N, C-alpha and C positions, 0 to 999 in steps of 0.2 A: 178455219186452217185445215186444208184437205190433208189426208193422209193416205198412202199408198195402197192398196187393192182391199178386201174384206178382211176384218179383223176381228180377233177373238178374245174374248171378255171372260175371266173366272170371276164370278161373284160368290164370296164366301160370307154370308150370313144367315143366324138361327132363327130369326124372324121370318116366317113364311110370307107372309103378307108383304112385307117390304123387299122380300128377295123378289118376288113376283113383280113389284111394280119396277123394281129396277131393270128386271128382266125384260119386260114388254117396252121399256122405253129403250134398250139397246136392240131390240128384235126390229123395233120400228124404225130404226136407224140402219139396219142391214148388218148387224154385229151378230157374229157366232156367239152364243152364250153358254157358258156351262155353270154349273152350280154346286156348291157345296155347304152343308149346313154348321160345318165346324172346322176347324184346323186340320183335325186328322184326315177326314174326309178328302180335305181340298188337297192333302201332300199326297192323296192316293190319286187323285185327278191329274196330278201333275206329273206323276211317273209314266200318263198315257198320252197326255195332250198336252201342247205348248201354248200358252196364252200369250197375248200381245200386252196385256195388263191383268192385273189382280186387283180386285177391289174387295177389301175383309174389314168387315167390323172387328172392332177391339175386344169388346165384352161378349165371349160366346162361352156354353159349355164344353166339358172334354179338353179343349185346348184353345186358349184365346187368341185375338190376332197379333198380339205383340210376340208370344212364345212362336207362333206359326211363321211369322215374318222373320225371325232370328234364325230358325232352321231352313227356311227357303234361301236367305241370303248367305248362309255359311255351311251349307250340307252341299258340298261337291256332286255327290251322287243324284242330287235333283237337278235334271237337264234344263233349267229355264234361265233366262237372262231378260228379264222384263221389269218395268217398273210395278211397284206395289202402291197402292193409296189405301190408308187405313180411315175407316169410318168410327166416330163415337158421337154419343149424345152428350158428353160431359167436356166442359172446357178447363176442367183442373190442370194447371200448368205441370204438376207433377206427372201426370198420365200422359200429356203431350210430350213432355221432355223424353219419357221412356219409349213412347212409340218412336221418337226421331232416334233414340239409340239403337232400336230394334234393326234399323237399317232400311226403314222403309222410305221412298221418295217424297210423300207427301200425306198430308191429314186433312180430313176435311170433317167439319160439325156437320152432324145431322139436329134438325132437319134441312138439308141442303137444296139449292136450286140446280136442277139439271143441266142446264146450261153453263153454270159455274164448273160442275163436276165435268162435264164433256171438254170443257176448256183445259182444264187440269189434264185430263187424259189424252187428248190430243198432242198437247205439247210434249207431254213425258213420252207417248210413242214415237214422236217424230224425232225427238232426241235421242232415244235409245236407236232407232234406226239409223241414223246418222251417225252415232257412235259405232256401230257395227260396221257400217260401210267404210268408215275411216279405219278402223282395224284391220279390215281385209284388203284394204289397198295400201296399207304402211309398207314404206321400202326398207328393204333391207339393211341399205346403208344409214347411218346415224349423222345426220347433217345438222347445221345451226340451227334449221327449221325447227327440226327435231327437239333441239335443245330449249327452244323458247317454248314450244308446247308443252314440254314437261315441266316447265317452270310456271305455265299458267296453271296445269293440272294441280301440282304441288302447292301452289299458292291458294286454291281453292280449298286444298284439303286443309292446309294451316287454318285458315280464316275459318273455316267450320269448326275445326277444333277448339279455337278460342273461344268463339260463340256457345258451344257448348258446355266448355269449362265454367264460363260465366254464368249460364243458366243454372247450372249446378252448385254455384257458389264456390268453384273451385279457384284457385291460383290460375292465371291465364300463361300460356308458353309464349312471354314478349320475346324470347331470344330466337325462337322458330320466325316469328314477324320479321325480326331483324335480318335474319340469315334469307328469306325468301326477297326481301327488299332489297338486299345487296346484290343478289343475282339479277334481279330486274335492271339495277343500275348497270351493271356490266352490259346487258344486252343492248340498253339505250347507247352505249358508246359504239356498239358495232352496228345495229340498226337504223339508229337516229328517232325509233320510236318502238312501243312494245305490242306485242299481239294481244288483241281482247280476247276475252273469256268467252266460254260456250255462252250463245246468246239466248239459247232456250232457258226457260224460267217457270219450274215450278214455283208455287206459292211459298212451301217451307225454304227452297234454294234461294228466293230471290234476294236475301238480304246478304246472302255469302256472295252469290255472283255479282250483285250491285256492288259489293265492296270490291271485289277484283276488277270490275270495270272502273271504278272511280279510281283506284290506285295505278292502273294502266293508263287512263288517259290523263289524269293530274300529273304523273312523271313524264309523260311524254309532253305535255305542255309546258311543264318545266322546264325541260330539258332544251328545248326550243326557245326559252326565254334566257338561255344562258346560266341557269342556277347551277351553283357549284355541287359535287358530289354528297356533301355532308348535308345540304340542305335538300337534294333529291331523296336522300336516305330518310329524312325526318317527314318530309311531304308524304313519301310511300309509307311509313309507319303509322302515320296519321288516317291516311286516306282508307287504308285496310281495315280500320277500327275505328271509322268515323261513326258508325251506327253501334257500338258495343253497348251503349246504354239501352237498346231497345232490349236487352236480356232481362232488364228490370221491370220492362211494360208487361202489363197482364196479358197473357198469351191469346186469349180470346179477342184482343184488341188486334193483336200483331197480325193474326190468321183471318181477321175478317174480310171477305171477299168484295164486300160493298164499301162505299166511301163512308169514312167515320163520321159519326154524330160531333157535335160541339164539344159537348163533355168528354167523348174519347178521344177527340184529336187534343183537348186540354192534356189529356193524361200523355199521350204520344210527344206532347212537346216537351215533357220533361226528360226524354232521353239523351239530350246533350249533358245536361247536370250529370246525369246518372253515370253516363261514361266518363266524364271527367273524373268523378269521383272515385270509379273504379281503378282507373289508371294512375290516378294519384296514390292511391294505397299501395301500389306496387312499383314505386318509384320511375314510372316512365318518364322520360324527358317531358319538362315542359312544352316545348313547342309541340309534340305530339299530343298533349293534352289540348293545347289551344285547339287545335284543327277541331277535335272531338266536341268542343265545347263551342265553338264559332261556326261550325259549318251552314247553321241556318241564320245567323245573322245577316243584317243587310246594312248597307253602307250609310241609309238613311235613317238607322234605327228603328225599322218597321219590324225587324226579325226577331228572332228568340234565341235564348231564353232571357238574356239581359237587355237586349233592345241597345248592343254596341253601336257605335257610327263607325264611319270608316276610319277615321284616324285613332280608334280603339282597338281596331281588329289587326291581325297578325297577317302577313302578306300570305302565310300558307292557310290561315282561315278564308281569306277571302277568295284564292283558288280553289280550294276545296269545294267551297259553296258553289261556284261556277260549275263544277264537273259534277258535282252531286245532282244539280238539277238538270243539267243536262243528260245525264244518263237515266233518271226520273223520266224524263220528258221523252225520250227516244225507246223506252222500254215498253213491250206489251204488258200489262197488267190485266187483273181480272175485270176491272171496271174501266179501262178505256185502252185503245191501240195507240201504240207508239208512234209518235211522229218521226218524219225523216230529219235528218240532221239540220237541213238549212231553215225548215220551219220553226224547230225546237231553238236554234240560235235567234232567230227571227223574234219569237216570244219572248226570250231573254232579254234582248238588247231594247224591247219595247216595255220593259219592267214588269210584264205579267207575273214572272216570279219574283217580284222583288227588287228593286235596283241594287244592282252589283258594281263592282270597281270597274268605270267605264274605259280604263286602259287596258285591264285584262280581257275585258268580254270583247273589245274590239279585235285585240289581238288573237283571241282565242277564235274568233268568227273567220278570219282571214286563213288561219289553219285548217278549220273546218272545210270552208270554200275549197280550198285547194287539195283536200282529201290527203294533207299531211297526217292529221291525225282524225280519231273519232270513229264512225262506224260506216 
């Protein structure tokens, strides 16, 4: 993915040998490189030079990467607005959670592949550039389009907070999910569809943005199926939180840029049950729990976790499963390029993602082909 003009990176790493290796890689790719051996020196550099991205180690003397990230993100006197990627040689869940809480945009585990690192950086820099352009071009008048955009931004913030609370074993803010879904139902009645979330996806952000995408497309689809507002509300809440169980999966598996091993995938497949249990403990409606539990089930019993067949699945689970697969297929990931909409739907109709409800998938394909919903 190309990015405009020559870019500048600030590498903050106390290991001189690794710092030199990273420096040489980016210079080879025509980047301007600034370096700092610790967080304090990095702050000094930022007072004079504005990078397009900061790549910073977590464990460093004098001031570590997490504390430095907090300072950069929260101190208005530091004139920078760029993504921060933290590096670490540890995959301990507690450390990753602290890194995310510090405000970083992504985390990469050492040793890493440089092409995976560059992919993260290009996507983040592209996103930040796009956001700056959008902010600069924002109109003074507040239109319906502005309202919709704010709802999407707010929905992303809500789902991120819900996931972070679950990571930390705190009670999730279910009322906030109810509120944002209610606003989205209101938009549906005006626009007949929902605006999509930001399409840029850093690896940490993937689950959050994927959740917003799935909720947006699922509710748009159900609206065109003439589902009533109560069902749209339940579907939206469940779609938002369909992957909440991933907060109980080992962070090294969640963040692995390569394809999972069979053993790792077996662990990943526990997330629907983990998610249902989490919501059950907080008295979330049963229909919402069913979506979380059923979104990987398939009508012939080939899905997971319970190998349910079509007549055992709720209409919510069937629909969410279709949209979950669609968004996954059409999204760029570290290990594959996203497909276009028609190709993705073709794969789903041919059962390459597991057989889905034939009536629903046929109707969804028509809506996508007609560009009524989708990407």
